[in-house]
Residue, then its C-alpha position, 0 to 999 in steps of 0.5 A: m494448549i487449550n489456553r493458547i487456542f482460546f487466546i488466538i480465537r479471542h484476539f482474532l475475533f477482537h480484530v474482526v469485530f472491531s474492523f467490521f464495526i468500523t466498516f459498517k459504521c462508515l457505510a451506515q452514514s451513506s444513503d446513496p443507493e448507487r454507491a458501488y457505481k461511483v468511486a473517488l480517491p484513486f490516489l489511495l491505489i498508487t503504489p508508494d514505495a520503490r521496493s514493491a514497485g520494482m517487484g511488479e507492484t507485489g506487496v501483500s505477501t512479501s517479507s516485511d519492510v517499513y512500508s508494509i502498512y500500505w500493503n498488509a500491516a500484518k506483516y510487521a509481526f514477523s519483522e526482523q527489526s524492532s522499529g523503522v521509518g521510511i520516506s518515498i517520493t514518486p514523480w507521478k505521470r510527468q507526461l501530463a503535468e510537471d509538478m504532480n508528486v506522491f509523498y509517503l512517510s511510514g513507520f512502525h514500532r514493535l511493542n513486544e513479541l506479540q504487538t506492533i503499531a504502525t502509522s503512515i501519511k500519504y500526500f498527493t499533489l496534482g500541481r498548481s492550476i491557473f484560472i483565467d477569465n474570458e480574455g485570457n488573464n490569470t485570475n487565481s490559482y489553486k493547488p489540488s491535493d489528497l491526504s491520507i493518515d493511517f494508524a495500524y495495530i498488529r497482533k501476532l496470534s501464533e508462531v506463523f499467523s498474524l492479523s492487523t487492523t488499520v484505520k484511516y482519515v482521508r481528506s481531498d482538496i482536488t475539486a478545482l471545478d467547484f472553485v469559488q472565491g478562492q476556496g475549493i470544496t473539501g471532501q473527507a472520509f474515514g476508512a479501515d483495512i484488515g490484513l492477514f499474514y501467514y509466515k512459515p519456514i519450510s524445507a524444499g528438497h535440500q533447501d530451507g525457505t519460507l512460505a508466506i501467504g497474505a490477504n488484505i482488504s483496504n479502503l472500507g469506509t464512508n463515502i466522500k462528499y464533494g458538495s452534493v456529490n457522494l463518491a465511494m472509496p476504492t475498496l480493494v482486495k489483495l491475495g498473494g503468496s511468496y516463497i523466500g529462499t537462500h543459497d549458500g548463506s550469501l544469496k537470498y531470493a523471493f518470488s511472489v504472485e499476487l491477485n487484486k480486485l476492486l470491489v466496484k461494479n463498473v470495473s472489470n470483473m477479472p482480477n489484476v495479476s502481479t508477479g515479482l522477483e527479488v535477489i539479495l546479495a550479501d544482504k547489501l545489494a537487491l535486484r528486482t524485476g516484475y510484471y503486472n497487468t491492471k485495469t482499475i479506475l487509476e490506470e489500465g495496461k500491462y507493465f514491466t518493472t525493475g528496481i535496485g536497492l542498497n543496504y548500508l548499516n541500518f539504512s536502505i535506499n531503493f529505486s524503481y522504474l516502470f515501463p509499459t508494453q504499449s506506447l502513449n501511456a501516461s505512466a511510462n517511465t515512472i520512477r520511485y525513490s525510497l529511503g528507510y532506516t531501521i533499528n535492530k534490537r530483536n533478540n529472536p528474529i523470525n527469519 
């Protein structure tokens, strides 16, 4: 028992020290005293997958799926599958431009019962920009884009607790205003995420269920520099809880409540609230809905969401739809599509 406690403490401290070493190393590279007031890379805050989007943009405490590295990589420690890969496509704010899209590819692999690795690539394209001269003639074109590549290591510390560390590389080519001689100014940055996850079976009356609590701090890292301008990454803190239950063996349901807040002084001090509900019938059909309000550098508003998912063999297809409570909103009618594939080889699934 004592050896087990020391084992948990040792690996917990390893993750924490490693993550904060990355964070402080990154921050030490910036000498901008107004770092907290200047923020870039809002694409890092765009929800990439249809499942979480359909549940009111909840994800830090929901059950694990192939896209967990974005929300809270520590969830992979309790995955029922040994590995998986997923791809998502989000046509983004088509009321502003017809060719803005978010592409997301992610995957994970369980090395053993205690260790898991994961990776993801997020690519955001803002469409093609056309440059014209004073006479209205086309002189050049440019396609702004953002890219993020993430790698995560996840450790299961006990039967109910896990911890994750994610490192990321970000490249931004969106500075069309600085376009000179056919080349835009490219910004680069490095960052880290830290995730915690608690996942414990409980009994509620005559029903057995699972309580899940998740916490994550993401986008800790260096400033990104566009020419002579230094801008900070959008550091985000997420905290949430979920209850996952079953009824008659053929129906599963989950209810989630989550809070998130940007650690940026020029953004509202009030946390954003998200709620989501998921109902799964016979492990084949998933119905989802949710509600969230947000005020960030990315958008501001109150939204209802809905979604549907289909599971067949090892494949899953998910779809989500977002509609705001107010008119004239560029995020109205946002649709997300996700396709996932998992391999079931675990001998002792958690749930």
